[in-house]
C-alpha positions in Angstrom: -0.1 -64.2 78.1 -2.6 -61.4 77.2 -4.7 -63.3 74.7 -8.4 -63.4 75.3 -10.5 -66.2 74.1 -14.3 -66.1 73.6 -16.0 -69.5 74.5 -19.4 -69.8 72.8 -21.6 -72.7 73.7 -25.2 -73.0 74.8 -24.4 -75.8 77.3 -23.2 -74.4 80.6 -21.1 -77.5 81.5 -19.2 -77.3 78.1 -18.4 -73.6 78.8 -17.2 -74.4 82.3 -15.0 -77.3 81.0 -13.5 -75.2 78.2 -13.0 -72.2 80.6 -11.0 -74.5 83.0 -8.9 -75.8 80.1 -8.2 -72.3 78.7 -7.4 -71.0 82.2 -5.0 -73.9 82.7 -3.2 -72.9 79.5 -2.8 -69.4 80.9 -5.2 -67.5 78.6 -8.0 -65.0 79.6 -11.5 -65.9 78.5 -15.1 -64.6 78.3 -18.2 -66.7 77.6 -21.3 -66.4 75.5 -24.3 -68.8 75.4 -25.2 -68.3 71.7 -24.2 -66.5 68.6 -26.0 -63.3 69.3 -24.2 -62.9 72.6 -20.9 -63.8 70.9 -21.3 -61.0 68.3 -22.1 -58.5 71.1 -19.0 -59.5 73.0 -16.8 -59.3 69.9 -18.1 -55.9 69.1 -17.5 -54.6 72.7 -14.3 -56.3 73.7 -10.8 -57.2 72.3 -11.1 -60.9 71.5 -8.2 -62.8 69.9 -9.8 -66.1 69.2 -13.3 -67.6 69.3 -14.1 -71.2 70.2 -17.5 -71.6 68.6 -20.0 -74.4 69.2 -21.9 -75.2 66.0 -25.4 -76.2 67.3 -26.9 -73.5 69.4 -30.3 -71.8 69.7 -30.9 -68.1 68.8 -28.0 -68.0 66.3 -25.9 -71.1 65.5 -22.1 -71.2 65.1 -22.2 -71.3 61.3 -24.6 -68.3 61.1 -22.5 -66.4 63.7 -19.2 -67.1 61.9 -20.6 -66.0 58.6 -21.9 -62.8 60.2 -18.5 -62.0 61.8 -16.7 -62.7 58.5 -19.1 -60.6 56.3 -20.5 -57.9 58.6 -17.7 -56.9 61.0 -14.7 -54.8 60.0 -11.1 -55.6 60.2 -9.4 -56.9 62.3 -12.5 -58.5 64.0 -13.7 -60.0 60.7 -10.4 -61.9 60.3 -9.9 -63.2 63.9 -9.4 -66.9 64.2 -12.6 -68.9 64.8 -12.4 -72.6 65.8 -15.5 -74.8 65.4 -16.5 -77.0 68.3 -18.6 -80.1 67.4 -19.4 -83.6 68.4 -20.0 -84.5 64.7 -17.5 -86.4 62.5 -15.4 -83.6 61.0 -15.2 -85.5 57.6 -19.0 -85.1 57.3 -19.0 -81.4 57.9 -15.6 -79.9 57.2 -16.5 -78.4 53.8 -19.5 -76.6 55.4 -17.2 -75.3 58.3 -14.6 -74.1 55.9 -17.1 -72.3 53.6 -18.6 -70.6 56.7 -15.1 -69.2 57.5 -13.9 -71.4 60.4 -10.1 -71.6 60.7 -10.0 -75.0 62.4 -12.2 -77.6 64.1 -12.1 -79.3 67.5 -14.2 -82.4 68.1 -15.6 -83.4 71.5 -14.4 -84.7 73.9 -12.2 -81.7 74.7 -8.7 -82.8 75.7 -6.2 -80.4 77.1 -3.5 -81.3 74.5 -5.9 -80.9 71.6 -7.2 -77.6 72.8 -3.6 -76.4 73.5 -2.3 -77.3 70.1 -5.3 -75.8 68.3 -5.3 -72.6 70.2 -1.5 -72.1 69.8 -1.8 -72.7 66.1 -4.7 -70.3 65.8 -2.9 -67.6 67.8 0.4 -68.2 66.1 2.2 -69.0 69.4 4.4 -71.9 70.4 2.6 -72.6 73.7 3.0 -76.2 75.0 0.7 -77.6 77.7 
């Protein structure tokens, strides 16, 4: 599988956990600690999907997603972006959708949930 996933989270242990899950599913990955780093990586690299934490310093996930959707050119502006949050999705989904997220994964991160969401976002039939 040649898909590359950008994992964006300010908490190192969350990035490590997500990286292990993504690796186990057979995808390549790169990491960023905040939205500013994420935008730099998207501009410089071929990224197929972003897993984006919502609450981060420097530039949060909502600001970063809006920037990607509004300021970058195609195809980068349309790449799938999945929100990562510990919040109840019912409380925040309207905000996430308006910001331009394609989907939402709540913590804790489970392999099956990550697998299904990533496969849906990438349009593959990958089963864990």
